[in-house]
C-alpha positions in Angstrom: -6.5 4.6 -2.9 -10.0 5.1 -1.9 -11.1 2.4 -4.7 -8.7 0.3 -2.3 -10.6 0.8 0.8 -8.3 3.2 2.1 -8.3 7.3 2.0 -6.3 9.2 -0.5 -5.9 12.8 -0.7 -4.5 14.2 -3.4 -2.0 17.5 -2.6 -0.6 19.4 -5.4 3.1 19.8 -5.0 6.1 21.0 -7.1 9.0 18.7 -6.0 11.5 20.9 -7.7 10.5 23.8 -5.8 11.5 23.9 -1.8 8.3 25.7 -0.7 6.2 23.7 -2.2 7.5 20.8 -0.2 7.6 23.2 3.2 4.1 23.6 2.4 3.1 20.0 1.9 5.3 19.4 5.4 3.3 22.0 7.1 0.3 20.0 7.1 2.1 16.7 8.3 1.5 15.3 11.4 4.3 12.3 11.0 5.5 10.2 8.2 5.9 6.6 8.4 6.1 5.6 4.7 8.2 7.7 2.3 7.8 6.3 -1.5 9.6 9.0 -3.5 8.5 8.5 -6.9 8.9 11.8 -8.4 9.5 12.2 -12.3 8.0 14.0 -14.7 10.4 13.3 -17.5 7.8 11.2 -19.6 7.9 13.8 -22.3 11.5 14.7 -22.4 13.0 11.5 -23.4 14.9 11.4 -26.5 16.4 8.1 -27.9 20.2 8.4 -29.3 23.2 10.3 -28.6 23.1 12.7 -26.1 25.0 15.5 -28.1 22.2 15.4 -30.8 19.4 16.5 -28.5 18.1 19.4 -27.1 20.2 20.3 -24.5 17.2 22.2 -22.3 14.9 19.2 -22.4 18.3 16.8 -20.7 18.5 19.4 -18.2 14.9 19.6 -17.3 15.0 15.8 -17.0 17.6 16.1 -14.6 16.2 18.6 -12.7 12.8 16.8 -12.4 13.9 13.1 -12.0 17.1 14.1 -9.6 16.4 17.6 -7.9 13.0 16.7 -7.2 14.4 13.8 -5.1 16.9 15.6 -3.2 14.4 18.4 -2.4 12.1 16.0 -1.3 14.7 13.9 0.7 15.9 17.3 2.6 12.6 18.4 3.4 10.8 15.1 4.5 13.5 12.9 6.0 13.3 14.9 9.3 10.0 13.4 9.6 10.6 10.4 8.7 13.3 9.8 11.2 10.8 10.5 14.0 9.0 7.3 13.4 9.1 4.3 15.2 8.9 2.4 12.4 9.9 4.5 9.1 10.5 3.3 5.5 11.9 5.1 2.4 11.7 4.0 -0.9 13.7 5.7 -3.9 12.0 4.2 -7.2 14.2 4.3 -10.1 14.3 1.8 -13.5 16.7 -1.0 -13.6 17.7 -3.3 -10.7 21.5 -2.4 -11.2 23.4 -0.5 -13.8 24.2 -3.0 -15.9 21.8 -1.9 -18.5 22.1 1.0 -20.8 18.8 3.2 -20.2 17.7 5.2 -23.8 20.6 7.7 -23.6 22.9 9.7 -21.1 20.6 12.1 -19.5 17.9 9.4 -18.8 20.3 6.8 -17.6 22.0 9.1 -15.4 19.0 10.3 -13.5 17.7 6.7 -12.8 21.6 5.6 -11.7 21.5 8.4 -9.5 18.3 7.5 -7.6 19.3 3.8 -7.5 22.1 5.6 -5.8 20.3 7.6 -3.4 18.4 4.2 -1.9 22.1 3.0 -1.1 23.5 6.5 0.5 20.6 6.7 2.9 20.9 3.5 4.0 24.3 4.7 5.1 23.3 8.0 6.2 20.6 5.8 8.8 23.2 3.3 10.1 22.6 5.2 13.7 18.7 5.6 12.9 17.9 1.8 13.9 13.9 2.8 13.3 14.1 3.7 9.6 15.0 1.5 6.4 16.0 2.6 2.9 16.1 1.3 -0.3 15.6 1.7 -3.6 13.1 -0.1 -5.9 12.3 -0.8 -9.3 9.4 -1.9 -11.6 9.9 -4.3 -14.6 8.5 -3.3 -18.0 5.9 -1.1 -16.9 2.2 -0.8 -18.2 1.6 2.4 -17.0 -1.0 5.0 -18.3 1.9 6.7 -20.3 3.6 3.5 -21.7 0.0 2.2 -22.7 -0.6 5.4 -24.5 2.8 5.3 -26.3 1.9 1.9 -27.5 -1.6 3.0 -28.6 -3.6 0.6 -26.3 -5.2 0.5 -23.3 -5.1 -2.2 -20.2 -8.1 -4.0 -22.0 -6.0 -5.1 -25.2 -2.4 -4.1 -24.4 -1.3 -7.4 -25.3 -2.0 -6.2 -28.9 1.4 -4.0 -28.4 3.2 -7.6 -28.1 3.3 -7.8 -32.0 5.2 -4.7 -32.4 7.1 -5.6 -28.8 7.4 -9.1 -28.1 8.7 -7.9 -24.5 5.7 -6.4 -23.6 4.2 -9.9 -22.6 6.1 -9.8 -19.6 4.9 -6.1 -18.9 3.2 -5.4 -15.4 1.1 -2.6 -13.8 2.0 -0.2 -11.6 0.1 -1.9 -9.1 2.7 -4.8 -9.3 5.5 -2.8 -7.4 3.3 -1.4 -5.1 2.1 -4.5 -3.7 5.7 -5.6 -3.0 6.3 -2.2 -1.5 3.4 -2.8 1.0 4.6 -6.5 1.6 7.9 -4.6 2.4 6.6 -2.4 4.7 4.7 -4.9 6.9 8.0 -6.6 7.0 9.4 -6.6 10.6 12.6 -7.9 9.3 12.9 -5.4 5.9 16.1 -3.8 7.6 18.1 -7.0 5.9 17.1 -5.1 2.7 18.9 -1.6 3.7 20.5 0.1 0.7 19.6 -2.8 -1.8 17.6 -1.8 -4.9 14.4 -4.6 -4.8 12.7 -5.3 -8.0 9.3 -6.2 -8.7 10.3 -9.6 -9.3 12.5 -9.7 -6.3 10.2 -8.5 -4.1 7.4 -11.3 -5.7 10.1 -14.2 -5.3 10.4 -12.6 -1.5 6.7 -12.3 -0.7 4.8 -14.3 -3.3 2.2 -11.6 -4.2 0.7 -11.3 -7.7 -0.4 -8.6 -9.9 -3.9 -7.4 -10.6 -4.6 -10.1 -13.2 -3.6 -12.9 -10.6 0.0 -13.6 -12.5 3.4 -12.9 -11.6 5.2 -11.2 -14.2 9.2 -12.2 -13.6 11.2 -9.5 -15.8 14.3 -10.2 -14.4 14.5 -13.9 -15.1 12.9 -13.0 -18.8 16.0 -10.3 -19.6 18.3 -12.9 -18.2 17.3 -16.0 -20.4 16.1 -14.0 -23.7 16.9 -10.0 -23.6 20.4 -10.5 -23.0 21.3 -13.5 -25.3 19.5 -11.5 -27.9 21.4 -8.2 -27.4 24.3 -10.7 -27.7 23.4 -11.9 -31.0 21.6 -15.3 -29.9 17.9 -15.6 -30.4 16.3 -17.5 -27.4 12.9 -18.9 -28.0 10.9 -18.6 -24.8 7.0 -18.8 -24.1 6.3 -15.4 -22.0 3.8 -17.5 -19.9 6.4 -19.5 -18.4 7.9 -16.2 -16.8 4.2 -14.9 -15.6 
């Protein structure tokens, strides 16, 4: 945040521990924009059949990814509703429930968080000064994903040899820029309860990723990935989707 011209203050807080969140709340006078992105499940993901996985790891993923959001919302929403122009963004993975995500536990976590954005909007129907949505990136080029693929931001395209879809990857800044545009939109309540993807926000507001491109994972998914899942190979130029 400092590098972008603002002022960032890092505060350690375990969002699965209510007393930790209470200590955070005690330091705040107001909260206008609340981006709820608690996760902490990167090292707990196991691929394949749920019943073949370590149960404690899957339960911990649930606690980290779902209970953390419930605790945060319970403690922080009273501050948000006092705002004259509040925004709550529940960050998830996937625009809808169509795709199958990794395994049962991971899929359940991300679908639950997506649902939080929808239900919060219903809870806020009589609070016209606050808007609640969910939001999702596309194929994310986070530090953890770069490490998983054995590349860096400087040479991330090398990963496309093994994972061709990574040609449509995006930095975390991409969705962040979309949320900034959403926060600045005086008419954002029209999106209340919806799950807003980075590509949908890009189409709405016209921003770019750090490299000046506009990766459209949603269109790539529809045109290339879904046909492949159905057994149809579609040749497409990734650059036409950026």
